DSSP file (Angstrom, degrees, kcal/mol; ACC not computed):
  #  RESIDUE AA STRUCTURE BP1 BP2  ACC     N-H-->O    O-->H-N    N-H-->O    O-->H-N    TCO  KAPPA ALPHA  PHI   PSI    X-CA   Y-CA   Z-CA
    1    1 A M              0   0    0      0, 0.0     9,-0.1     0, 0.0   138,-0.0   0.000 360.0 360.0 360.0 -20.2    7.6   16.3   -9.7
    2    2 A N        +     0   0    0      4,-0.1   141,-0.4     5,-0.1     2,-0.4  -0.028 360.0  99.1-102.7  34.2    4.2   17.4   -8.6
    3    3 A K  S >> S-     0   0    0    139,-0.1     4,-1.8   140,-0.1     3,-0.8  -0.917  79.4 -74.1-114.7 143.7    2.8   18.0  -12.0
    4    4 A S  T 34 S+     0   0    0     -2,-0.4    -2,-0.1     1,-0.3     0, 0.0  -0.506 109.4  11.4 -70.3 147.8    0.5   15.7  -14.0
    5    5 A P  T 3> S+     0   0    0      0, 0.0     4,-2.5     0, 0.0    -1,-0.3  -0.942 119.5  65.6 -94.8  11.2    1.2   13.1  -15.3
    6    6 A I  H <> S+     0   0    0     -3,-0.8     4,-3.0     1,-0.2     5,-0.2   0.916 103.1  50.1 -57.1 -48.8    4.7   12.9  -13.8
    7    7 A N  H  X S+     0   0    0     -4,-1.8     4,-1.9     1,-0.2    -1,-0.2   0.882 111.7  48.0 -58.1 -42.5    3.3   12.4  -10.3
    8    8 A Y  H  > S+     0   0    0     -5,-0.2     4,-2.5     2,-0.2    -1,-0.2   0.925 113.9  48.2 -62.9 -44.5    1.0    9.6  -11.4
    9    9 A L  H  X S+     0   0    0     -4,-2.5     4,-2.9     2,-0.2    -2,-0.2   0.934 111.8  46.7 -62.6 -50.9    3.8    7.9  -13.3
   10   10 A L  H  X S+     0   0    0     -4,-3.0     4,-2.3     1,-0.2    -1,-0.2   0.873 112.4  51.3 -62.4 -37.9    6.3    8.1  -10.4
   11   11 A T  H  X S+     0   0    0     -4,-1.9     4,-2.4    -5,-0.2    -1,-0.2   0.916 110.7  47.8 -64.8 -45.2    3.7    6.8   -8.0
   12   12 A A  H  X S+     0   0    0     -4,-2.5     4,-2.8     1,-0.2    -2,-0.2   0.914 113.3  48.7 -59.5 -44.5    2.8    3.9  -10.3
   13   13 A V  H  X S+     0   0    0     -4,-2.9     4,-2.6     2,-0.2    -2,-0.2   0.875 111.2  49.3 -64.4 -39.3    6.5    3.1  -10.7
   14   14 A A  H  X S+     0   0    0     -4,-2.3     4,-2.5     2,-0.2     5,-0.2   0.934 112.1  48.0 -63.7 -46.3    7.2    3.3   -6.9
   15   15 A G  H  X S+     0   0    0     -4,-2.4     4,-2.1     1,-0.2    -2,-0.2   0.914 114.4  47.3 -64.0 -43.2    4.2    1.0   -6.2
   16   16 A A  H  X S+     0   0    0     -4,-2.8     4,-2.4     2,-0.2    -2,-0.2   0.916 111.4  50.2 -65.1 -42.6    5.4   -1.6   -9.0
   17   17 A V  H  X S+     0   0    0     -4,-2.6     4,-2.6     2,-0.2    -2,-0.2   0.965 112.8  47.0 -64.0 -47.9    9.1   -1.5   -7.7
   18   18 A L  H  X S+     0   0    0     -4,-2.5     4,-2.6     1,-0.2     5,-0.3   0.895 112.8  48.4 -61.4 -38.8    7.9   -2.2   -4.2
   19   19 A W  H  X>S+     0   0    0     -4,-2.1     4,-2.6    -5,-0.2     5,-0.5   0.860 111.5  49.3 -67.4 -35.3    5.6   -5.0   -5.3
   20   20 A V  I  X>S+     0   0    0     -4,-2.4     5,-2.7     3,-0.2     4,-1.5   0.915 113.0  49.3 -69.7 -40.9    8.4   -6.6   -7.5
   21   21 A V  I  <>S+     0   0    0     -4,-2.6     5,-1.5    -5,-0.2    -2,-0.2   0.961 122.6  29.9 -57.8 -55.7   10.8   -6.4   -4.5
   22   22 A F  I  <5S+     0   0    0     -4,-2.6     8,-0.2    -5,-0.2    -2,-0.2   0.866 129.9  33.4 -80.1 -38.0    8.4   -7.9   -1.9
   23   23 A A  I  <5S+     0   0    0     -4,-2.6    -3,-0.2    -5,-0.3    -2,-0.2   0.711 129.5  25.0 -96.2 -19.0    6.3  -10.2   -4.1
   24   24 A I  I  <<S+     0   0    0     -4,-1.5     3,-0.4    -5,-0.5     4,-0.4   0.802 127.6  35.5-106.8 -54.7    8.6  -11.5   -6.7
   25   25 A L  I   <S+     0   0    0     -5,-2.7     3,-0.3     1,-0.2     4,-0.2   0.901 130.4  32.2 -68.4 -39.3   12.2  -11.3   -5.4
   26   26 A L  S  ><S+     0   0    0     -5,-1.5     4,-2.5    -6,-0.3    -1,-0.2   0.307  89.6 100.6 -96.1   8.3   11.3  -12.2   -1.7
   27   27 A A  H  > S+     0   0    0     -3,-0.4     4,-1.1     1,-0.2     5,-0.2   0.863  81.5  48.7 -63.9 -43.1    8.4  -14.4   -2.5
   28   28 A S  H  > S+     0   0    0     -4,-0.4     4,-2.1    -3,-0.3     5,-0.3   0.867 111.8  50.5 -72.3 -32.2   10.4  -17.6   -2.0
   29   29 A Y  H  > S+     0   0    0     -4,-0.2     4,-1.4     1,-0.2    -2,-0.2   0.943 113.1  46.3 -59.5 -52.1   11.7  -16.3    1.3
   30   30 A F  H  < S+     0   0    0     -4,-2.5    -2,-0.2     1,-0.2    -1,-0.2   0.657 122.4  34.8 -63.9 -19.1    8.2  -15.4    2.5
   31   31 A S  H  < S+     0   0    0     -4,-1.1    -1,-0.2    -5,-0.2    -2,-0.2   0.663 117.9  46.0-114.8 -23.5    6.7  -18.7    1.4
   32   32 A E  H  < S+     0   0    0     -4,-2.1    -3,-0.2    -5,-0.2    -2,-0.1   0.756 104.6  57.7 -96.1 -24.4    9.4  -21.4    2.0
   33   33 A N  S  < S+     0   0    0     -4,-1.4    -3,-0.1    -5,-0.3     2,-0.1   0.841  89.2  78.6 -81.4 -34.1   10.6  -20.4    5.5
   34   34 A P  S    S-     0   0    0      0, 0.0     2,-0.4     0, 0.0    79,-0.1  -0.445  92.3-106.9 -66.2 145.0    7.3  -20.7    7.4
   35   35 A S        -     0   0    0     77,-0.2     2,-0.4    -2,-0.1    79,-0.1  -0.652  36.9-160.7 -76.1 128.9    6.2  -24.2    8.3
   36   36 A L        -     0   0    0     -2,-0.4    76,-0.1     1,-0.2    75,-0.1  -0.934  13.6-161.5-113.8 126.9    3.3  -25.4    6.1
   37   37 A A  S    S-     0   0    0     74,-0.9    -1,-0.2    -2,-0.4    74,-0.1   0.976  84.9 -17.5 -75.1 -55.7    1.1  -28.2    7.0
   38   38 A E  S    S+     0   0    0      2,-0.1     2,-0.1    72,-0.0    73,-0.1   0.672 109.2  96.2-124.0 -27.6   -0.5  -29.1    3.7
   39   39 A K        -     0   0    0      1,-0.1    -3,-0.1     2,-0.1    69,-0.0  -0.416  69.9-123.6 -73.0 140.1    0.0  -26.0    1.3
   40   40 A Y    >>  -     0   0    0     -2,-0.1     4,-1.9     1,-0.1     3,-0.8  -0.579  20.5-120.6 -79.8 146.4    2.8  -26.0   -1.0
   41   41 A P  H 3> S+     0   0    0      0, 0.0     4,-2.7     0, 0.0     5,-0.1   0.812 113.3  58.6 -58.6 -30.2    5.2  -23.0   -0.8
   42   42 A E  H 3> S+     0   0    0      2,-0.2     4,-2.3     1,-0.2     5,-0.2   0.868 105.2  50.4 -67.3 -35.6    4.4  -22.0   -4.4
   43   43 A D  H <> S+     0   0    0     -3,-0.8     4,-2.3     2,-0.2    -1,-0.2   0.935 111.5  47.6 -72.3 -39.2    0.6  -21.7   -3.5
   44   44 A L  H  X S+     0   0    0     -4,-1.9     4,-2.6     1,-0.2    -2,-0.2   0.941 110.8  52.0 -62.3 -44.2    1.5  -19.5   -0.5
   45   45 A A  H  X S+     0   0    0     -4,-2.7     4,-2.5     1,-0.2    -1,-0.2   0.870 107.4  51.6 -59.3 -37.9    3.7  -17.4   -2.7
   46   46 A S  H  X S+     0   0    0     -4,-2.3     4,-2.2     2,-0.2    -1,-0.2   0.917 111.0  49.5 -68.2 -38.7    0.9  -16.9   -5.3
   47   47 A E  H  X S+     0   0    0     -4,-2.3     4,-2.9     1,-0.2     5,-0.2   0.942 111.7  47.9 -58.0 -45.3   -1.4  -15.8   -2.4
   48   48 A L  H  X S+     0   0    0     -4,-2.6     4,-3.6     1,-0.2     5,-0.4   0.916 110.0  51.8 -62.8 -44.4    1.1  -13.4   -1.2
   49   49 A R  H  X S+     0   0    0     -4,-2.5     4,-2.3     1,-0.2    -1,-0.2   0.917 112.7  46.3 -54.3 -46.0    1.8  -12.0   -4.6
   50   50 A L  H  X S+     0   0    0     -4,-2.2     4,-2.1     2,-0.2    -2,-0.2   0.949 116.8  42.6 -66.1 -48.9   -2.0  -11.4   -5.1
   51   51 A I  H  X S+     0   0    0     -4,-2.9     4,-2.2     2,-0.2    -2,-0.2   0.888 115.9  47.6 -69.4 -41.1   -2.5   -9.8   -1.7
   52   52 A F  H  X S+     0   0    0     -4,-3.6     4,-2.3    -5,-0.2    -1,-0.2   0.884 112.6  50.4 -63.7 -36.9    0.6   -7.7   -1.9
   53   53 A G  H  X S+     0   0    0     -4,-2.3     4,-2.7    -5,-0.4    -2,-0.2   0.905 108.5  51.3 -64.1 -40.1   -0.3   -6.6   -5.3
   54   54 A L  H  X S+     0   0    0     -4,-2.1     4,-2.4     2,-0.2     5,-0.2   0.909 110.2  50.2 -65.4 -41.9   -3.8   -5.7   -4.3
   55   55 A G  H  X S+     0   0    0     -4,-2.2     4,-2.4     2,-0.2    -2,-0.2   0.951 113.8  45.0 -59.1 -50.7   -2.4   -3.6   -1.4
   56   56 A A  H  X S+     0   0    0     -4,-2.3     4,-2.8     1,-0.2     5,-0.2   0.930 113.2  50.2 -59.3 -48.6    0.0   -1.7   -3.7
   57   57 A L  H  X S+     0   0    0     -4,-2.7     4,-2.4     1,-0.2    -1,-0.2   0.893 109.6  49.5 -62.2 -40.9   -2.6   -1.2   -6.3
   58   58 A L  H  X S+     0   0    0     -4,-2.4     4,-3.1     2,-0.2     5,-0.2   0.944 111.9  50.6 -60.7 -45.9   -5.1    0.2   -3.8
   59   59 A S  H  X S+     0   0    0     -4,-2.4     4,-2.6    69,-0.3     5,-0.3   0.930 111.3  47.0 -57.7 -44.8   -2.3    2.6   -2.5
   60   60 A V  H  X S+     0   0    0     -4,-2.8     4,-2.0     2,-0.2    -1,-0.2   0.877 113.3  48.9 -64.9 -35.5   -1.5    3.8   -6.0
   61   61 A L  H  X S+     0   0    0     -4,-2.4     4,-2.3    -5,-0.2    -2,-0.2   0.891 111.8  49.0 -72.2 -38.0   -5.2    4.3   -6.8
   62   62 A F  H  X S+     0   0    0     -4,-3.1     4,-1.9     2,-0.2    -2,-0.2   0.916 113.0  47.2 -65.4 -42.3   -5.7    6.2   -3.6
   63   63 A A  H  X S+     0   0    0     -4,-2.6     4,-2.5    -5,-0.2    -2,-0.2   0.892 110.2  53.2 -69.5 -36.7   -2.7    8.4   -4.3
   64   64 A G  H  X S+     0   0    0     -4,-2.0     4,-2.4    -5,-0.3    -1,-0.2   0.923 110.0  47.6 -63.9 -41.6   -3.9    9.0   -7.9
   65   65 A Y  H  X S+     0   0    0     -4,-2.3     4,-2.8     2,-0.2    -1,-0.2   0.849 108.9  54.1 -67.9 -29.5   -7.2   10.2   -6.6
   66   66 A W  H  X S+     0   0    0     -4,-1.9     4,-3.4     2,-0.2    -2,-0.2   0.932 108.9  48.9 -67.6 -42.3   -5.5   12.4   -4.2
   67   67 A F  H  X S+     0   0    0     -4,-2.5     4,-1.2     1,-0.2    -2,-0.2   0.946 114.6  45.4 -60.5 -47.7   -3.5   14.0   -7.1
   68   68 A Y  H  < S+     0   0    0     -4,-2.4     4,-0.5     2,-0.2     3,-0.5   0.927 114.7  47.5 -64.7 -43.7   -6.7   14.4   -9.1
   69   69 A Y  H >< S+     0   0    0     -4,-2.8     3,-1.3     1,-0.2     6,-0.2   0.937 112.1  49.6 -59.3 -48.9   -8.6   15.8   -6.1
   70   70 A G  H 3< S+     0   0    0     -4,-3.4    74,-0.3     1,-0.3    -1,-0.2   0.662 103.2  60.8 -74.5 -11.8   -5.8   18.2   -5.1
   71   71 A S  T 3< S+     0   0    0     -4,-1.2    -1,-0.3    -3,-0.5    -2,-0.2   0.592  80.5 104.7 -84.0  -9.2   -5.4   19.6   -8.7
   72   72 A Q  S X  S-     0   0    0     -3,-1.3     3,-1.1    -4,-0.5     4,-0.4  -0.514  74.0-132.6 -78.5 142.4   -9.0   20.9   -8.8
   73   73 A E  G >  S+     0   0    0      1,-0.2     3,-1.2    -2,-0.2     4,-0.4   0.828 101.2  62.6 -63.6 -37.4   -9.4   24.7   -8.4
   74   74 A K  G >  S+     0   0    0      1,-0.2     3,-0.7     2,-0.2     4,-0.3   0.731  92.1  67.5 -63.4 -20.5  -12.2   24.4   -5.7
   75   75 A V  G X  S+     0   0    0     -3,-1.1     3,-1.0     1,-0.2    -1,-0.2   0.788  83.9  69.7 -73.6 -23.5   -9.8   22.7   -3.3
   76   76 A A  G <  S+     0   0    0     -3,-1.2     3,-0.4    -4,-0.4    -1,-0.2   0.847 104.5  42.5 -60.7 -33.6   -7.7   25.7   -2.8
   77   77 A G  G <  S+     0   0    0     -3,-0.7    -1,-0.2    -4,-0.4    -2,-0.2   0.490 113.9  53.7 -86.8  -5.9  -10.6   27.4   -0.9
   78   78 A E    <>  +     0   0    0     -3,-1.0     4,-2.2    -4,-0.3     3,-0.3  -0.328  60.7 143.7-127.8  54.0  -11.4   24.3    1.0
   79   79 A L  H  > S+     0   0    0     -3,-0.4     4,-2.2     1,-0.2     5,-0.1   0.855  72.8  55.7 -67.3 -35.3   -8.1   23.2    2.6
   80   80 A P  H  > S+     0   0    0      0, 0.0     4,-2.0     0, 0.0    -1,-0.2   0.897 108.6  48.4 -59.4 -38.3   -9.6   22.0    5.8
   81   81 A A  H  > S+     0   0    0     -3,-0.3     4,-2.5     2,-0.2    -2,-0.2   0.905 110.8  52.6 -62.6 -44.3  -11.9   19.6    3.8
   82   82 A A  H  X S+     0   0    0     -4,-2.2     4,-2.7    -7,-0.2    -1,-0.2   0.882 107.4  50.9 -57.8 -40.9   -8.8   18.5    1.9
   83   83 A K  H  X S+     0   0    0     -4,-2.2     4,-2.4     2,-0.2    -1,-0.2   0.934 110.8  48.7 -63.0 -45.6   -7.0   17.7    5.1
   84   84 A T  H  X S+     0   0    0     -4,-2.0     4,-2.3     1,-0.2    -2,-0.2   0.899 111.8  49.2 -60.2 -43.3   -9.9   15.7    6.2
   85   85 A T  H  X S+     0   0    0     -4,-2.5     4,-2.2     2,-0.2    -2,-0.2   0.950 110.7  49.8 -59.8 -51.3  -10.0   13.9    2.9
   86   86 A W  H  X S+     0   0    0     -4,-2.7     4,-2.6     1,-0.2    -2,-0.2   0.888 112.3  47.7 -60.4 -45.9   -6.3   13.1    3.0
   87   87 A R  H  X S+     0   0    0     -4,-2.4     4,-2.7     2,-0.2    -1,-0.2   0.853 109.5  52.3 -59.1 -40.2   -6.5   11.7    6.6
   88   88 A A  H  X S+     0   0    0     -4,-2.3     4,-1.7    -5,-0.2    -2,-0.2   0.913 112.1  47.4 -62.4 -41.8   -9.5    9.6    5.7
   89   89 A M  H  X S+     0   0    0     -4,-2.2     4,-1.8     2,-0.2    -2,-0.2   0.933 112.9  48.3 -63.2 -49.5   -7.5    8.2    2.8
   90   90 A F  H  X S+     0   0    0     -4,-2.6     4,-1.4     1,-0.2    -2,-0.2   0.912 112.9  45.1 -62.3 -44.2   -4.5    7.6    4.9
   91   91 A F  H  X S+     0   0    0     -4,-2.7     4,-2.1     1,-0.2    -1,-0.2   0.801 110.2  58.4 -73.7 -25.1   -6.3    5.8    7.8
   92   92 A S  H  X S+     0   0    0     -4,-1.7     4,-2.2    -5,-0.2    -1,-0.2   0.833 101.7  53.4 -68.3 -31.2   -8.2    3.8    5.2
   93   93 A Q  H  X S+     0   0    0     -4,-1.8     4,-2.3     2,-0.2    37,-0.3   0.898 107.1  50.9 -66.9 -41.3   -4.8    2.6    3.9
   94   94 A I  H  X S+     0   0    0     -4,-1.4     4,-1.9     1,-0.2    -2,-0.2   0.915 110.8  50.4 -62.8 -42.2   -4.0    1.4    7.5
   95   95 A L  H  X S+     0   0    0     -4,-2.1     4,-2.8     1,-0.2    -2,-0.2   0.892 107.2  52.4 -59.6 -41.1   -7.3   -0.4    7.5
   96   96 A I  H  X S+     0   0    0     -4,-2.2     4,-2.6     2,-0.2    -2,-0.2   0.893 107.9  52.3 -62.4 -42.5   -6.6   -2.0    4.2
   97   97 A A  H  X S+     0   0    0     -4,-2.3     4,-1.5     2,-0.2    -1,-0.2   0.908 112.0  45.8 -59.3 -41.2   -3.3   -3.3    5.6
   98   98 A V  H  X S+     0   0    0     -4,-1.9     4,-2.1     2,-0.2     3,-0.2   0.947 113.5  48.3 -69.3 -48.3   -5.0   -4.8    8.6
   99   99 A V  H  X S+     0   0    0     -4,-2.8     4,-2.1     1,-0.2    -2,-0.2   0.919 111.8  49.9 -59.4 -46.4   -7.8   -6.4    6.5
  100  100 A L  H  X S+     0   0    0     -4,-2.6     4,-1.6     1,-0.2    -1,-0.2   0.836 109.6  51.1 -62.3 -32.1   -5.3   -7.9    4.0
  101  101 A T  H  X S+     0   0    0     -4,-1.5     4,-2.6    -3,-0.2    -1,-0.2   0.887 109.2  50.6 -74.6 -35.7   -3.3   -9.3    6.8
  102  102 A F  H  X S+     0   0    0     -4,-2.1     4,-2.8     2,-0.2    -2,-0.2   0.862 106.9  55.0 -68.4 -31.8   -6.4  -10.9    8.3
  103  103 A V  H  X S+     0   0    0     -4,-2.1     4,-2.1     2,-0.2    -1,-0.2   0.904 109.2  48.1 -67.4 -38.0   -7.2  -12.4    4.8
  104  104 A I  H  X S+     0   0    0     -4,-1.6     4,-1.1     2,-0.2    -2,-0.2   0.947 113.4  47.2 -66.2 -46.9   -3.7  -14.0    4.8
  105  105 A I  H >< S+     0   0    0     -4,-2.6     3,-0.6     1,-0.2    -2,-0.2   0.922 112.6  49.0 -56.0 -44.9   -4.4  -15.3    8.3
  106  106 A F  H >< S+     0   0    0     -4,-2.8     3,-1.0     1,-0.2     4,-0.2   0.875 109.9  51.5 -62.6 -41.7   -7.8  -16.6    7.4
  107  107 A L  H 3< S+     0   0    0     -4,-2.1    -1,-0.2     1,-0.3    -2,-0.2   0.690 119.4  36.6 -70.6 -18.8   -6.5  -18.4    4.3
  108  108 A N  T <<>S+     0   0    0     -4,-1.1     5,-0.6    -3,-0.6     3,-0.4  -0.194  73.9 118.7-130.8  41.6   -3.8  -20.1    6.3
  109  109 A T  T < 5S+     0   0    0     -3,-1.0     3,-0.5     1,-0.2    -1,-0.1   0.822  81.5  45.9 -76.6 -29.3   -5.4  -20.9    9.6
  110  110 A D  T   5S+     0   0    0     -4,-0.2    -1,-0.2     1,-0.2    -2,-0.1   0.418  95.6  78.4 -94.5   5.7   -4.9  -24.7    9.2
  111  111 A E  T   5S-     0   0    0     -3,-0.4   -74,-0.9   -74,-0.1    -1,-0.2   0.688  91.7-131.7 -86.5 -19.6   -1.2  -24.4    8.0
  112  112 A G  T   5 +     0   0    0     -3,-0.5   -77,-0.2    -4,-0.3     2,-0.2   0.779  38.8 175.1  75.4  28.2    0.3  -23.8   11.4
  113  113 A I      < -     0   0    0     -5,-0.6    -1,-0.2   -79,-0.1   -77,-0.1  -0.490  38.6-106.5 -71.3 137.7    2.4  -20.8   10.2
  114  114 A E    >>  -     0   0    0     -2,-0.2     3,-1.4     1,-0.1     4,-0.9  -0.305  24.0-121.2 -62.8 143.2    4.2  -19.2   13.1
  115  115 A S  H 3> S+     0   0    0      1,-0.3     4,-1.5     2,-0.2    -1,-0.1   0.768 108.5  69.4 -61.6 -25.8    2.7  -15.8   14.2
  116  116 A Q  H 3> S+     0   0    0      1,-0.2     4,-1.8     2,-0.2    -1,-0.3   0.848  95.3  55.7 -65.9 -31.9    6.0  -14.0   13.6
  117  117 A W  H <> S+     0   0    0     -3,-1.4     4,-3.1     2,-0.2     5,-0.2   0.936 104.0  53.2 -64.4 -44.3    5.4  -14.6    9.8
  118  118 A F  H  X S+     0   0    0     -4,-0.9     4,-2.3     1,-0.2    -1,-0.2   0.887 108.2  50.1 -55.3 -35.9    2.1  -12.9   10.0
  119  119 A G  H  X S+     0   0    0     -4,-1.5     4,-2.1     2,-0.2    -1,-0.2   0.856 109.9  50.5 -66.9 -34.5    3.8  -10.0   11.6
  120  120 A I  H  X S+     0   0    0     -4,-1.8     4,-2.3     2,-0.2    -2,-0.2   0.933 111.0  48.7 -67.8 -49.5    6.3  -10.0    8.7
  121  121 A Y  H  X S+     0   0    0     -4,-3.1     4,-2.2     1,-0.2    -2,-0.2   0.879 110.6  51.2 -57.3 -40.5    3.4  -10.0    6.2
  122  122 A F  H  X S+     0   0    0     -4,-2.3     4,-2.4    -5,-0.2    -1,-0.2   0.937 108.2  52.0 -63.9 -48.2    1.7   -7.2    8.1
  123  123 A A  H  X S+     0   0    0     -4,-2.1     4,-1.8     1,-0.2    -2,-0.2   0.900 111.0  47.1 -56.5 -44.5    4.9   -5.2    7.9
  124  124 A V  H  X S+     0   0    0     -4,-2.3     4,-1.9     1,-0.2    -1,-0.2   0.897 110.6  51.7 -63.5 -41.4    5.2   -5.7    4.2
  125  125 A L  H  X S+     0   0    0     -4,-2.2     4,-1.1     1,-0.2     5,-0.3   0.817 106.0  55.8 -70.2 -28.5    1.6   -4.8    3.7
  126  126 A C  H  <>S+     0   0    0     -4,-2.4     5,-2.4     2,-0.2     6,-0.5   0.926 109.3  47.1 -65.3 -40.7    2.2   -1.5    5.7
  127  127 A V  I  <>S+     0   0    0     -4,-1.8     5,-0.7     1,-0.2    -2,-0.2   0.877 114.2  46.6 -63.8 -36.4    5.0   -0.6    3.3
  128  128 A L  I  <5S+     0   0    0     -4,-1.9   -69,-0.3     3,-0.1    -1,-0.2   0.591 124.5  27.9 -83.4 -13.5    2.8   -1.4    0.3
  129  129 A T  I  X5S+     0   0    0     -4,-1.1     4,-2.7    -3,-0.4     5,-0.2   0.604 128.9  10.5-110.6 -96.1   -0.2    0.5    1.6
  130  130 A F  I  >5S+     0   0    0    -37,-0.3     4,-2.7    -5,-0.3     5,-0.2   0.808 127.0  51.2 -67.6 -31.1   -0.1    3.4    3.9
  131  131 A V  I  ><S+     0   0    0     -5,-2.4     4,-2.8     2,-0.2    -1,-0.2   0.926 113.3  45.7 -71.1 -41.2    3.7    4.0    3.8
  132  132 A L  H  ><S+     0   0    0     -5,-0.7     4,-2.6    -6,-0.5     5,-0.3   0.945 115.3  48.5 -62.1 -45.4    3.7    4.1   -0.1
  133  133 A F  H  X S+     0   0    0     -4,-2.7     4,-2.3     2,-0.2     5,-0.3   0.940 113.3  46.7 -60.6 -47.2    0.6    6.3    0.0
  134  134 A W  H  X S+     0   0    0     -4,-2.7     4,-2.7     1,-0.2     5,-0.2   0.945 114.7  46.6 -58.0 -51.4    2.3    8.7    2.6
  135  135 A V  H  X S+     0   0    0     -4,-2.8     4,-2.3     1,-0.2     5,-0.2   0.898 114.2  45.6 -61.2 -41.9    5.6    8.9    0.7
  136  136 A T  H  X S+     0   0    0     -4,-2.6     4,-2.3    -5,-0.2    -1,-0.2   0.855 116.6  44.5 -75.4 -33.0    4.1    9.5   -2.7
  137  137 A T  H  X S+     0   0    0     -4,-2.3     4,-1.3    -5,-0.3    -2,-0.2   0.866 113.1  53.3 -79.8 -32.8    1.6   12.1   -1.5
  138  138 A F  H  < S+     0   0    0     -4,-2.7    -2,-0.2    -5,-0.3    -3,-0.2   0.929 121.3  30.8 -60.0 -47.2    4.4   13.8    0.6
  139  139 A L  H  < S+     0   0    0     -4,-2.3    -2,-0.2    -5,-0.2    -3,-0.2   0.853 129.7  30.7 -83.2 -36.6    6.6   14.0   -2.4
  140  140 A F  H  < S+     0   0    0     -4,-2.3    -3,-0.2    -5,-0.2    -2,-0.2   0.291  76.3 135.0-114.4   7.1    4.3   14.4   -5.3
  141  141 A S     <  -     0   0    0     -4,-1.3     5,-0.1     5,-0.2   -74,-0.1  -0.199  62.6-101.0 -53.9 146.2    1.2   16.3   -4.1
  142  142 A P    >   -     0   0    0      0, 0.0     3,-1.3     0, 0.0     4,-0.3  -0.327  38.3-101.9 -65.1 158.2   -0.1   19.1   -6.3
  143  143 A R  G >  S+     0   0    0   -141,-0.4     3,-0.9     1,-0.3     4,-0.3   0.794 117.0  60.3 -52.1 -38.2    0.9   22.6   -5.2
  144  144 A T  G 3  S+     0   0    0    -74,-0.3    -1,-0.3     1,-0.3     3,-0.2   0.843 120.2  24.7 -58.8 -37.0   -2.5   23.3   -3.8
  145  145 A V  G X  S+     0   0    0     -3,-1.3     3,-1.7     1,-0.1    -1,-0.3   0.077  84.7 123.5-118.2  21.4   -2.4   20.5   -1.3
  146  146 A K  T <  S+     0   0    0     -3,-0.9    -5,-0.2    -4,-0.3    -1,-0.1   0.787  78.1  42.9 -58.3 -34.1    1.3   20.3   -1.1
  147  147 A Y  T 3  S+     0   0    0     -4,-0.3    -1,-0.3    -3,-0.2     5,-0.2   0.289  89.0  90.6-102.6  16.2    1.4   20.8    2.8
  148  148 A I    <   +     0   0    0     -3,-1.7    -1,-0.2   -11,-0.1    -2,-0.1   0.918  64.3  87.0 -75.9 -45.1   -1.5   18.6    3.7
  149  149 A P  S >  S-     0   0    0      0, 0.0     3,-1.4     0, 0.0   -66,-0.0  -0.161  94.7 -88.0 -56.5 149.8    0.3   15.2    4.2
  150  150 A F  T 3  S+     0   0    0      1,-0.2    -2,-0.1     2,-0.1   -12,-0.0  -0.224 112.0  35.5 -51.5 136.4    1.7   14.4    7.6
  151  151 A G  T 3         0   0    0     -3,-0.1    -1,-0.2    -4,-0.1    -3,-0.1   0.351 360.0 360.0 103.0  -9.5    5.3   15.8    8.1
  152  152 A K    <         0   0    0     -3,-1.4    -2,-0.1    -5,-0.2    -4,-0.1   0.418 360.0 360.0-106.2 360.0    5.0   19.0    6.0
């Protein structure tokens, strides 16, 4: 599972499955239950699909870059630098989840959505960004950098 192109494909599939679950199957729940002042639930659902998709896409791209980076021969002699690179990518994913949540808040400031919903949207973005990145790099990292992700 940590050989190319299987790790790339499994990461893309995991990202797509999570996006389908949260943005397609649960879109009506995430958009119809909060109280909206002017916006139609379909419009909110479209925004959420786009933002959730962007988070999942960035996570898959970051994981893909990690697989590419970890498969290079020069990385074997530079494991401390690889560890720093992975951590920077992981914390970038956390930052992406926060920024995308603020985008949702900014786009819906006049709608009167209860704050609990923004917490739910943040939790979904956490799953689609840094949790997805961690799980895929934990399971599918190339042998050279196999023990770099947190928890190994």
